[in-house]
C-alpha positions as CSV (number, residue, x, y, z in Angstrom):
1,F,-16.6,-120.7,21.2
2,I,-17.6,-120.7,17.6
3,E,-15.0,-118.8,15.6
4,V,-15.7,-119.9,12.0
5,F,-19.5,-119.5,11.7
6,Q,-19.1,-118.7,8.0
7,Y,-18.4,-122.4,7.3
8,I,-21.8,-123.4,8.7
9,H,-24.2,-123.5,5.7
10,V,-27.1,-121.1,6.0
11,N,-29.5,-124.0,5.7
12,D,-27.9,-125.5,8.9
13,F,-28.3,-122.5,11.2
14,S,-31.5,-124.0,12.6
15,K,-29.8,-127.4,13.3
16,F,-26.8,-125.6,14.9
17,F,-28.9,-123.5,17.3
18,K,-31.2,-126.3,18.1
19,K,-28.3,-128.7,19.0
20,T,-26.4,-126.0,20.8
21,T,-29.3,-125.1,23.1
22,E,-29.9,-128.8,23.9
23,L,-26.3,-129.1,25.0
24,L,-26.1,-125.9,27.1
25,K,-26.8,-126.0,30.8
26,D,-29.1,-123.3,32.3
27,Q,-27.2,-120.0,32.1
28,G,-24.6,-121.6,29.8
29,H,-23.1,-119.3,27.1
30,I,-22.4,-119.4,23.4
31,V,-19.8,-117.0,22.0
32,I,-19.8,-116.5,18.3
33,I,-16.8,-114.6,16.8
34,D,-16.6,-113.8,13.2
35,K,-16.4,-111.1,10.6
36,E,-19.5,-109.0,9.9
37,K,-21.5,-109.6,6.7
38,Y,-20.6,-106.1,5.5
39,S,-16.8,-106.2,6.3
40,I,-14.1,-105.7,3.7
41,H,-13.1,-109.3,4.0
42,S,-16.7,-110.5,3.3
43,L,-16.8,-108.2,0.2
44,K,-13.5,-109.7,-1.0
45,I,-14.9,-113.3,-0.6
46,Y,-18.1,-112.2,-2.4
47,L,-16.1,-110.7,-5.3
48,G,-13.8,-113.7,-5.4
49,K,-16.8,-116.0,-5.8
50,L,-18.5,-113.8,-8.3
51,F,-15.4,-113.7,-10.6
52,R,-14.4,-117.3,-9.8
53,K,-11.0,-116.4,-8.3
54,L,-11.4,-118.5,-5.2
55,P,-10.8,-122.3,-4.7
56,F,-14.0,-124.4,-4.9
57,Y,-14.1,-125.0,-1.2
58,Y,-15.0,-121.3,-0.6
59,G,-18.2,-121.8,-2.6
60,H,-20.5,-121.9,0.5
61,V,-18.5,-119.5,2.7
62,H,-20.6,-116.5,3.8
63,Y,-20.7,-114.1,6.6
64,P,-24.1,-113.8,8.2
65,S,-25.1,-110.5,9.8
66,F,-25.0,-110.4,13.5
67,D,-28.5,-109.0,13.6
68,H,-29.6,-112.1,11.8
69,L,-27.7,-114.4,14.3
70,E,-29.2,-112.5,17.2
71,A,-32.7,-113.0,15.9
72,F,-32.0,-116.7,15.2
73,G,-30.7,-117.1,18.8
74,R,-33.8,-115.5,20.3
75,S,-36.0,-117.8,18.3
76,F,-34.3,-120.8,20.1
77,G,-34.7,-119.3,23.5
78,L,-31.3,-117.8,23.8
79,R,-30.8,-114.3,25.3
80,S,-28.3,-112.0,23.7
81,V,-26.0,-110.8,26.6
82,K,-23.4,-108.7,24.8
83,R,-22.1,-107.7,21.4
84,I,-18.5,-106.6,20.9
85,K,-16.8,-105.2,17.8
86,V,-13.0,-105.1,17.3
87,K,-12.0,-103.9,13.9
88,E,-13.6,-106.2,11.4
89,F,-14.4,-108.8,14.0
90,N,-17.7,-109.1,15.9
91,A,-18.7,-111.2,18.8
92,I,-22.1,-112.0,20.2
93,I,-22.6,-113.7,23.5
94,F,-25.8,-115.7,24.1
95,E,-27.0,-117.1,27.4
96,A,-29.3,-120.2,27.7
97,K,-32.6,-119.5,29.5
98,N,-33.5,-123.2,30.1
């Protein structure tokens, strides 16, 4: 389970998906749970960074869109099995097609 995807730098998405697909067995699953890019929490983080009201370690925090994550997963041979939304949280479940 990946619950804090916003802490993975956008430049490291490729590395993350590549390594993860190497580790998964055939029909293994990845579950990513996070807030959506367009959530209120994401907007607060954005405004906090814009007006420099957040601690420095929030500098690279971002919330990728789940459409973007789904496309990224497909490019690494993962199949999107299900998407779930509960309030501001979203989950996407990928399955390995090894």
